[in-house]
N, C-alpha and C positions, 0 to 999 in steps of 0.2 A: 532725818525728815521730818517731813511738814504733818502736822496734825489739825485740821480742822474741827472747831469746836462749836456742836451748835447752839443758836441761842439760849435754849433752856439751860445749858450748864454753864455759861458765860460766867455766872455768878462765883462760879469756883475757881475759874481761870483769870479773876482779877479783870474779867471785861474782854480778854483777848480772844478774836476769833479764830488764831491760829498761833500753834506755838510750835517751836523745833525740839526734837528728842531725839536719842538714838537707842535703839534695841535689838536684839536680834530675833525677837519673837514679837508676835500681837499682845501676848499676854505678859509678856516682860515689859513691854512698851506701856501697857497699861498700869501695870504696879509703878513703873517711872513716872507718868501722869500723875499717879495717885499720891507719889512722894512728892512730887513737886506742887500740887493742888490737892490738900487731903479732901476726902469726901468724896471726889468726883467717880474714883473707881466703882464706889458702891451703888451709882447711880447707873451705871453701865452693867455691872456684872451681880447676880443674885449671889445667895448666902452657899449656893452649889456649885460655884464657880462657873455657872452660865452665862450666857450673855441674857440680858433681861428681854423678855416678847418683844418690848416696844422700842428696842434699841436695834439697828442695823450696822454694821461694820463695813465699810469699803477700804480695799487696799488697791489706790490706783481708781480703776473701774470694775474690779471684781468683788461682789459680795463675799463676804468670809465668815463662816461661823465657827471656825476653829483655832482657839486662842494659842495654839503650837504653830500657826501659819509663820513661817520664815518671813524675814523682812530685810529688805535692802536699803542702804542709804539714800537711794535715790527715790524710795517710795513716799508717796501721797496717803496718810489714813485719813477717813471721813468719817466721823460719827453722826449719825442719823437717828434724830429723834422723831418717833408717830406723835402725832396730836389727833387728840380726840376731843370732843364735845358733846354737849348734848342740849 
């Protein structure tokens, strides 16, 4: 499946905007992503294994908050980072 990497996290993916991985669940996919790109999962998931407040995860067009969400090979995962400024 395709995983779309937001610009703020591309320093972890070697500059890649999109990568392909395979996993049965969203949580497993993020672990696979971290195995390939160390440090990325910590930017998405907090110490309590929850999605960080400034991160939104979409599977295709569905906003997903459950890391146990099943994935299919044809799914596309989008990692969205909220931006703030002052």
